[in-house]
N, CA, C and O atoms as a GROMACS GRO file, in nm:
protein
  412
    1MET      N    1   0.074  -1.170   0.042
    1MET     CA    2   0.054  -1.310   0.010
    1MET      C    3   0.173  -1.384   0.054
    1MET      O    4   0.282  -1.326   0.058
    2HIS      N    5   0.160  -1.508   0.087
    2HIS     CA    6   0.258  -1.603   0.128
    2HIS      C    7   0.358  -1.639   0.007
    2HIS      O    8   0.315  -1.679  -0.102
    3ARG      N    9   0.480  -1.624   0.031
    3ARG     CA   10   0.575  -1.641  -0.088
    3ARG      C   11   0.572  -1.784  -0.143
    3ARG      O   12   0.578  -1.797  -0.265
    4PRO      N   13   0.565  -1.889  -0.068
    4PRO     CA   14   0.558  -2.025  -0.124
    4PRO      C   15   0.435  -2.036  -0.209
    4PRO      O   16   0.439  -2.096  -0.317
    5THR      N   17   0.316  -1.977  -0.160
    5THR     CA   18   0.202  -1.987  -0.243
    5THR      C   19   0.206  -1.918  -0.374
    5THR      O   20   0.143  -1.963  -0.470
    6ILE      N   21   0.281  -1.805  -0.382
    6ILE     CA   22   0.307  -1.736  -0.505
    6ILE      C   23   0.386  -1.825  -0.596
    6ILE      O   24   0.358  -1.834  -0.715
    7GLY      N   25   0.492  -1.894  -0.538
    7GLY     CA   26   0.575  -1.980  -0.626
    7GLY      C   27   0.496  -2.104  -0.681
    7GLY      O   28   0.512  -2.146  -0.795
    8LEU      N   29   0.413  -2.155  -0.594
    8LEU     CA   30   0.327  -2.273  -0.635
    8LEU      C   31   0.234  -2.233  -0.745
    8LEU      O   32   0.220  -2.308  -0.842
    9ILE      N   33   0.166  -2.116  -0.736
    9ILE     CA   34   0.074  -2.071  -0.838
    9ILE      C   35   0.146  -2.043  -0.968
    9ILE      O   36   0.092  -2.068  -1.076
   10ALA      N   37   0.270  -1.989  -0.959
   10ALA     CA   38   0.358  -1.963  -1.079
   10ALA      C   39   0.389  -2.100  -1.147
   10ALA      O   40   0.374  -2.113  -1.268
   11VAL      N   41   0.428  -2.193  -1.074
   11VAL     CA   42   0.465  -2.327  -1.126
   11VAL      C   43   0.346  -2.391  -1.194
   11VAL      O   44   0.359  -2.442  -1.305
   12VAL      N   45   0.227  -2.390  -1.128
   12VAL     CA   46   0.105  -2.451  -1.185
   12VAL      C   47   0.075  -2.384  -1.313
   12VAL      O   48   0.047  -2.450  -1.413
   13LEU      N   49   0.079  -2.243  -1.314
   13LEU     CA   50   0.036  -2.176  -1.440
   13LEU      C   51   0.135  -2.202  -1.550
   13LEU      O   52   0.094  -2.218  -1.665
   14LEU      N   53   0.266  -2.207  -1.522
   14LEU     CA   54   0.364  -2.234  -1.626
   14LEU      C   55   0.351  -2.375  -1.678
   14LEU      O   56   0.362  -2.397  -1.798
   15VAL      N   57   0.329  -2.470  -1.594
   15VAL     CA   58   0.309  -2.611  -1.640
   15VAL      C   59   0.182  -2.629  -1.727
   15VAL      O   60   0.182  -2.698  -1.829
   16ALA      N   61   0.080  -2.565  -1.681
   16ALA     CA   62  -0.053  -2.567  -1.752
   16ALA      C   63  -0.032  -2.496  -1.890
   16ALA      O   64  -0.084  -2.544  -1.991
   17GLY      N   65   0.043  -2.386  -1.895
   17GLY     CA   66   0.064  -2.314  -2.015
   17GLY      C   67   0.153  -2.402  -2.119
   17GLY      O   68   0.129  -2.404  -2.240
   18PHE      N   69   0.250  -2.468  -2.061
   18PHE     CA   70   0.331  -2.556  -2.158
   18PHE      C   71   0.254  -2.681  -2.192
   18PHE      O   72   0.277  -2.735  -2.300
   19ALA      N   73   0.164  -2.731  -2.109
   19ALA     CA   74   0.083  -2.851  -2.139
   19ALA      C   75  -0.018  -2.824  -2.239
   19ALA      O   76  -0.049  -2.914  -2.317
   20THR      N   77  -0.077  -2.703  -2.246
   20THR     CA   78  -0.177  -2.669  -2.346
   20THR      C   79  -0.117  -2.615  -2.473
   20THR      O   80  -0.193  -2.579  -2.563
   21ARG      N   81   0.014  -2.608  -2.486
   21ARG     CA   82   0.084  -2.555  -2.605
   21ARG      C   83   0.055  -2.646  -2.725
   21ARG      O   84   0.065  -2.768  -2.714
   22GLY      N   85   0.022  -2.590  -2.833
   22GLY     CA   86  -0.008  -2.676  -2.954
   22GLY      C   87  -0.155  -2.720  -2.959
   22GLY      O   88  -0.199  -2.786  -3.052
   23ALA      N   89  -0.226  -2.682  -2.860
   23ALA     CA   90  -0.374  -2.719  -2.863
   23ALA      C   91  -0.440  -2.621  -2.971
   23ALA      O   92  -0.373  -2.540  -3.035
   24THR      N   93  -0.572  -2.636  -2.985
   24THR     CA   94  -0.636  -2.559  -3.084
   24THR      C   95  -0.654  -2.409  -3.034
   24THR      O   96  -0.662  -2.318  -3.116
   25ASP      N   97  -0.658  -2.388  -2.905
   25ASP     CA   98  -0.675  -2.259  -2.854
   25ASP      C   99  -0.541  -2.203  -2.791
   25ASP      O  100  -0.512  -2.220  -2.672
   26GLU      N  101  -0.464  -2.137  -2.880
   26GLU     CA  102  -0.334  -2.085  -2.849
   26GLU      C  103  -0.344  -1.968  -2.754
   26GLU      O  104  -0.246  -1.935  -2.688
   27ALA      N  105  -0.464  -1.901  -2.743
   27ALA     CA  106  -0.473  -1.785  -2.656
   27ALA      C  107  -0.470  -1.828  -2.514
   27ALA      O  108  -0.412  -1.759  -2.429
   28LEU      N  109  -0.531  -1.943  -2.483
   28LEU     CA  110  -0.519  -2.000  -2.339
   28LEU      C  111  -0.379  -2.022  -2.303
   28LEU      O  112  -0.334  -1.978  -2.198
   29SER      N  113  -0.308  -2.088  -2.386
   29SER     CA  114  -0.170  -2.121  -2.350
   29SER      C  115  -0.088  -1.995  -2.334
   29SER      O  116  -0.005  -1.990  -2.243
   30ALA      N  117  -0.105  -1.895  -2.415
   30ALA     CA  118  -0.031  -1.774  -2.406
   30ALA      C  119  -0.065  -1.696  -2.286
   30ALA      O  120   0.023  -1.636  -2.224
   31ALA      N  121  -0.194  -1.695  -2.248
   31ALA     CA  122  -0.241  -1.628  -2.125
   31ALA      C  123  -0.177  -1.690  -2.000
   31ALA      O  124  -0.122  -1.621  -1.915
   32LEU      N  125  -0.185  -1.826  -1.993
   32LEU     CA  126  -0.133  -1.897  -1.883
   32LEU      C  127   0.020  -1.872  -1.868
   32LEU      O  128   0.068  -1.851  -1.757
   33LEU      N  129   0.093  -1.874  -1.977
   33LEU     CA  130   0.240  -1.851  -1.975
   33LEU      C  131   0.266  -1.709  -1.927
   33LEU      O  132   0.356  -1.690  -1.845
   34ARG      N  133   0.192  -1.610  -1.973
   34ARG     CA  134   0.222  -1.470  -1.943
   34ARG      C  135   0.190  -1.447  -1.795
   34ARG      O  136   0.272  -1.388  -1.724
   35VAL      N  137   0.076  -1.490  -1.748
   35VAL     CA  138   0.042  -1.475  -1.605
   35VAL      C  139   0.143  -1.555  -1.512
   35VAL      O  140   0.177  -1.512  -1.403
   36GLY      N  141   0.184  -1.669  -1.562
   36GLY     CA  142   0.279  -1.744  -1.487
   36GLY      C  143   0.414  -1.679  -1.472
   36GLY      O  144   0.479  -1.689  -1.368
   37LEU      N  145   0.455  -1.609  -1.582
   37LEU     CA  146   0.585  -1.533  -1.574
   37LEU      C  147   0.567  -1.414  -1.489
   37LEU      O  148   0.661  -1.381  -1.416
   38VAL      N  149   0.449  -1.342  -1.489
   38VAL     CA  150   0.423  -1.235  -1.393
   38VAL      C  151   0.427  -1.284  -1.253
   38VAL      O  152   0.481  -1.215  -1.167
   39MET      N  153   0.373  -1.399  -1.223
   39MET     CA  154   0.379  -1.456  -1.087
   39MET      C  155   0.520  -1.490  -1.048
   39MET      O  156   0.552  -1.478  -0.930
   40VAL      N  157   0.608  -1.533  -1.139
   40VAL     CA  158   0.743  -1.566  -1.114
   40VAL      C  159   0.814  -1.433  -1.078
   40VAL      O  160   0.891  -1.432  -0.982
   41ILE      N  161   0.791  -1.323  -1.147
   41ILE     CA  162   0.852  -1.201  -1.115
   41ILE      C  163   0.800  -1.142  -0.977
   41ILE      O  164   0.873  -1.078  -0.902
   42LEU      N  165   0.679  -1.168  -0.953
   42LEU     CA  166   0.624  -1.132  -0.825
   42LEU      C  167   0.689  -1.214  -0.711
   42LEU      O  168   0.713  -1.162  -0.602
   43TRP      N  169   0.714  -1.338  -0.736
   43TRP     CA  170   0.775  -1.430  -0.640
   43TRP      C  171   0.922  -1.382  -0.614
   43TRP      O  172   0.967  -1.385  -0.499
   44PHE      N  173   0.992  -1.341  -0.710
   44PHE     CA  174   1.125  -1.288  -0.689
   44PHE      C  175   1.122  -1.146  -0.617
   44PHE      O  176   1.211  -1.116  -0.538
   45ALA      N  177   1.027  -1.069  -0.643
   45ALA     CA  178   1.021  -0.931  -0.585
   45ALA      C  179   0.958  -0.925  -0.453
   45ALA      O  180   0.967  -0.821  -0.388
   46HIS      N  181   0.891  -1.032  -0.404
   46HIS     CA  182   0.814  -1.034  -0.287
   46HIS      C  183   0.880  -0.976  -0.156
   46HIS      O  184   0.814  -0.906  -0.079
   47PRO      N  185   1.015  -1.009  -0.133
   47PRO     CA  186   1.075  -0.956  -0.018
   47PRO      C  187   1.085  -0.803  -0.021
   47PRO      O  188   1.077  -0.739   0.084
   48GLN      N  189   1.104  -0.745  -0.139
   48GLN     CA  190   1.114  -0.603  -0.144
   48GLN      C  191   0.970  -0.534  -0.145
   48GLN      O  192   0.951  -0.422  -0.096
   49ILE      N  193   0.874  -0.605  -0.202
   49ILE     CA  194   0.745  -0.545  -0.215
   49ILE      C  195   0.676  -0.538  -0.072
   49ILE      O  196   0.600  -0.446  -0.041
   50LYS      N  197   0.705  -0.635   0.005
   50LYS     CA  198   0.633  -0.639   0.139
   50LYS      C  199   0.683  -0.530   0.233
   50LYS      O  200   0.622  -0.505   0.337
   51ASN      N  201   0.793  -0.464   0.199
   51ASN     CA  202   0.845  -0.355   0.281
   51ASN      C  203   0.791  -0.218   0.226
   51ASN      O  204   0.814  -0.116   0.290
   52LEU      N  205   0.727  -0.214   0.122
   52LEU     CA  206   0.674  -0.098   0.071
   52LEU      C  207   0.548  -0.049   0.143
   52LEU      O  208   0.467  -0.132   0.186
   53PRO      N  209   0.529   0.080   0.156
   53PRO     CA  210   0.400   0.123   0.218
   53PRO      C  211   0.284   0.080   0.125
   53PRO      O  212   0.298   0.071   0.003
   54LYS      N  213   0.170   0.055   0.188
   54LYS     CA  214   0.052   0.009   0.109
   54LYS      C  215   0.003   0.112   0.012
   54LYS      O  216  -0.047   0.075  -0.094
   55TRP      N  217   0.014   0.243   0.041
   55TRP     CA  218  -0.030   0.344  -0.052
   55TRP      C  219   0.056   0.345  -0.167
   55TRP      O  220   0.006   0.382  -0.274
   56TRP      N  221   0.179   0.310  -0.162
   56TRP     CA  222   0.267   0.302  -0.284
   56TRP      C  223   0.219   0.194  -0.377
   56TRP      O  224   0.210   0.212  -0.499
   57VAL      N  225   0.187   0.076  -0.312
   57VAL     CA  226   0.139  -0.034  -0.405
   57VAL      C  227   0.010   0.001  -0.466
   57VAL      O  228  -0.012  -0.024  -0.584
   58ALA      N  229  -0.080   0.060  -0.388
   58ALA     CA  230  -0.214   0.093  -0.443
   58ALA      C  231  -0.197   0.212  -0.551
   58ALA      O  232  -0.261   0.207  -0.656
   59GLY      N  233  -0.117   0.309  -0.526
   59GLY     CA  234  -0.095   0.419  -0.617
   59GLY      C  235  -0.023   0.364  -0.750
   59GLY      O  236  -0.052   0.406  -0.861
   60GLY      N  237   0.065   0.275  -0.729
   60GLY     CA  238   0.140   0.210  -0.849
   60GLY      C  239   0.041   0.132  -0.937
   60GLY      O  240   0.045   0.138  -1.060
   61ALA      N  241  -0.050   0.059  -0.867
   61ALA     CA  242  -0.149  -0.020  -0.947
   61ALA      C  243  -0.251   0.066  -1.020
   61ALA      O  244  -0.290   0.040  -1.134
   62ALA      N  245  -0.295   0.176  -0.944
   62ALA     CA  246  -0.380   0.269  -1.004
   62ALA      C  247  -0.326   0.334  -1.128
   62ALA      O  248  -0.390   0.341  -1.233
   63THR      N  249  -0.193   0.387  -1.110
   63THR     CA  250  -0.119   0.452  -1.216
   63THR      C  251  -0.098   0.354  -1.336
   63THR      O  252  -0.117   0.391  -1.453
   64LEU      N  253  -0.061   0.232  -1.304
   64LEU     CA  254  -0.047   0.136  -1.422
   64LEU      C  255  -0.186   0.112  -1.489
   64LEU      O  256  -0.193   0.104  -1.612
   65PHE      N  257  -0.287   0.101  -1.418
   65PHE     CA  258  -0.415   0.086  -1.484
   65PHE      C  259  -0.452   0.201  -1.567
   65PHE      O  260  -0.496   0.184  -1.681
   66LEU      N  261  -0.434   0.328  -1.511
   66LEU     CA  262  -0.472   0.443  -1.594
   66LEU      C  263  -0.384   0.461  -1.720
   66LEU      O  264  -0.434   0.500  -1.826
   67VAL      N  265  -0.252   0.433  -1.707
   67VAL     CA  266  -0.164   0.443  -1.821
   67VAL      C  267  -0.190   0.340  -1.930
   67VAL      O  268  -0.172   0.371  -2.048
   68THR      N  269  -0.234   0.214  -1.895
   68THR     CA  270  -0.274   0.121  -1.987
   68THR      C  271  -0.403   0.154  -2.056
   68THR      O  272  -0.423   0.129  -2.175
   69ARG      N  273  -0.494   0.214  -1.973
   69ARG     CA  274  -0.624   0.245  -2.031
   69ARG      C  275  -0.618   0.378  -2.109
   69ARG      O  276  -0.688   0.394  -2.209
   70PHE      N  277  -0.539   0.468  -2.067
   70PHE     CA  278  -0.527   0.598  -2.134
   70PHE      C  279  -0.383   0.642  -2.153
   70PHE      O  280  -0.332   0.718  -2.071
   71PRO      N  281  -0.314   0.595  -2.261
   71PRO     CA  282  -0.172   0.614  -2.274
   71PRO      C  283  -0.129   0.763  -2.284
   71PRO      O  284  -0.014   0.797  -2.255
   72LYS      N  285  -0.219   0.849  -2.326
   72LYS     CA  286  -0.186   0.989  -2.333
   72LYS      C  287  -0.171   1.052  -2.194
   72LYS      O  288  -0.119   1.164  -2.186
   73LEU      N  289  -0.211   0.992  -2.088
   73LEU     CA  290  -0.185   1.042  -1.954
   73LEU      C  291  -0.042   1.042  -1.918
   73LEU      O  292  -0.004   1.113  -1.824
   74LEU      N  293   0.043   0.966  -1.987
   74LEU     CA  294   0.184   0.975  -1.950
   74LEU      C  295   0.243   1.105  -1.961
   74LEU      O  296   0.340   1.132  -1.890
   75VAL      N  297   0.193   1.193  -2.047
   75VAL     CA  298   0.239   1.335  -2.062
   75VAL      C  299   0.217   1.410  -1.927
   75VAL      O  300   0.293   1.501  -1.893
   76VAL      N  301   0.114   1.372  -1.853
   76VAL     CA  302   0.083   1.438  -1.726
   76VAL      C  303   0.150   1.364  -1.608
   76VAL      O  304   0.200   1.429  -1.517
   77ILE      N  305   0.152   1.232  -1.610
   77ILE     CA  306   0.203   1.151  -1.504
   77ILE      C  307   0.353   1.157  -1.481
   77ILE      O  308   0.400   1.154  -1.367
   78ILE      N  309   0.424   1.165  -1.587
   78ILE     CA  310   0.578   1.175  -1.578
   78ILE      C  311   0.617   1.300  -1.509
   78ILE      O  312   0.694   1.291  -1.414
   79PRO      N  313   0.570   1.420  -1.548
   79PRO     CA  314   0.618   1.539  -1.476
   79PRO      C  315   0.568   1.537  -1.332
   79PRO      O  316   0.640   1.585  -1.244
   80ILE      N  317   0.449   1.483  -1.302
   80ILE     CA  318   0.406   1.481  -1.162
   80ILE      C  319   0.495   1.384  -1.078
   80ILE      O  320   0.526   1.411  -0.962
   81ALA      N  321   0.535   1.270  -1.141
   81ALA     CA  322   0.620   1.180  -1.068
   81ALA      C  323   0.757   1.234  -1.043
   81ALA      O  324   0.818   1.202  -0.941
   82ALA      N  325   0.808   1.318  -1.137
   82ALA     CA  326   0.934   1.378  -1.127
   82ALA      C  327   0.933   1.483  -1.009
   82ALA      O  328   1.022   1.486  -0.924
   83ILE      N  329   0.831   1.564  -1.009
   83ILE     CA  330   0.813   1.665  -0.906
   83ILE      C  331   0.810   1.596  -0.767
   83ILE      O  332   0.883   1.632  -0.675
   84LEU      N  333   0.722   1.495  -0.757
   84LEU     CA  334   0.712   1.416  -0.631
   84LEU      C  335   0.843   1.352  -0.589
   84LEU      O  336   0.872   1.343  -0.469
   85TRP      N  337   0.922   1.307  -0.684
   85TRP     CA  338   1.056   1.244  -0.656
   85TRP      C  339   1.149   1.343  -0.599
   85TRP      O  340   1.222   1.312  -0.505
   86PHE      N  341   1.152   1.464  -0.654
   86PHE     CA  342   1.250   1.573  -0.604
   86PHE      C  343   1.199   1.634  -0.479
   86PHE      O  344   1.281   1.672  -0.395
   87LEU      N  345   1.074   1.647  -0.459
   87LEU     CA  346   1.022   1.714  -0.341
   87LEU      C  347   0.991   1.624  -0.217
   87LEU      O  348   0.957   1.669  -0.108
   88GLY      N  349   1.007   1.491  -0.247
   88GLY     CA  350   0.981   1.400  -0.140
   88GLY      C  351   1.078   1.400  -0.027
   88GLY      O  352   1.181   1.468  -0.039
   89PRO      N  353   1.057   1.330   0.082
   89PRO     CA  354   1.145   1.326   0.195
   89PRO      C  355   1.277   1.254   0.160
   89PRO      O  356   1.278   1.157   0.084
   90ARG      N  357   1.386   1.303   0.216
   90ARG     CA  358   1.509   1.241   0.196
   90ARG      C  359   1.553   1.151   0.312
   90ARG      O  360   1.516   1.177   0.427
   91ALA      N  361   1.631   1.045   0.284
   91ALA     CA  362   1.682   0.962   0.386
   91ALA      C  363   1.791   1.035   0.459
   91ALA      O  364   1.861   1.117   0.401
   92ARG      N  365   1.805   1.005   0.589
   92ARG     CA  366   1.912   1.059   0.658
   92ARG      C  367   2.050   1.006   0.619
   92ARG      O  368   2.064   0.887   0.593
   93ARG      N  369   2.148   1.089   0.613
   93ARG     CA  370   2.280   1.038   0.587
   93ARG      C  371   2.356   1.027   0.716
   93ARG      O  372   2.331   1.100   0.812
   94GLY      N  373   2.453   0.933   0.718
   94GLY     CA  374   2.533   0.927   0.844
   94GLY      C  375   2.498   0.809   0.917
   94GLY      O  376   2.437   0.716   0.864
   95GLY      N  377   2.535   0.810   1.045
   95GLY     CA  378   2.521   0.694   1.130
   95GLY      C  379   2.377   0.676   1.174
   95GLY      O  380   2.284   0.737   1.121
   96THR      N  381   2.362   0.588   1.273
   96THR     CA  382   2.240   0.559   1.332
   96THR      C  383   2.198   0.662   1.430
   96THR      O  384   2.282   0.735   1.482
   97PHE      N  385   2.070   0.671   1.457
   97PHE     CA  386   2.017   0.770   1.547
   97PHE      C  387   2.029   0.722   1.686
   97PHE      O  388   1.987   0.610   1.717
   98ARG      N  389   2.086   0.807   1.774
   98ARG     CA  390   2.105   0.760   1.912
   98ARG      C  391   2.026   0.852   2.002
   98ARG      O  392   2.014   0.972   1.976
   99ARG      N  393   1.969   0.793   2.114
   99ARG     CA  394   1.905   0.873   2.206
   99ARG      C  395   2.002   0.941   2.309
   99ARG      O  396   2.107   0.886   2.343
  100ALA      N  397   1.966   1.051   2.351
  100ALA     CA  398   2.055   1.122   2.454
  100ALA      C  399   2.019   1.054   2.590
  100ALA      O  400   1.906   1.014   2.616
  101GLY      N  401   2.115   1.045   2.667
  101GLY     CA  402   2.083   0.979   2.798
  101GLY      C  403   2.202   0.888   2.838
  101GLY      O  404   2.305   0.884   2.770
  102PRO      N  405   2.183   0.817   2.946
  102PRO     CA  406   2.284   0.724   2.993
  102PRO      C  407   2.298   0.613   2.901
  102PRO      O  408   2.201   0.570   2.839
  103PRO      N  409   2.424   0.560   2.888
  103PRO     CA  410   2.452   0.447   2.790
  103PRO      C  411   2.396   0.319   2.838
  103PRO      O  412   2.410   0.216   2.770
   0.00000   0.00000   0.00000
């Protein structure tokens, strides 16, 4: 998503949340403020998120959904995440990669 669009959506949601504060329906105000804050966090994190592989984003969203829906899955997900973390590929240490050949 376009970063300025995310910022605009966040500002609109926050303004609408503060404008509806004190109304008879507090749930609407609270929902607008919470979603607005999540959009602000997304706006801040956007440069780092766009460099992630798409399968990481999809896997993270699916994991978040499953954990919120079934909290007991944390007992299974945490060890699997630790195993994947330790067995995953490592970044190269040292300088940059150079091709062999004439300079």
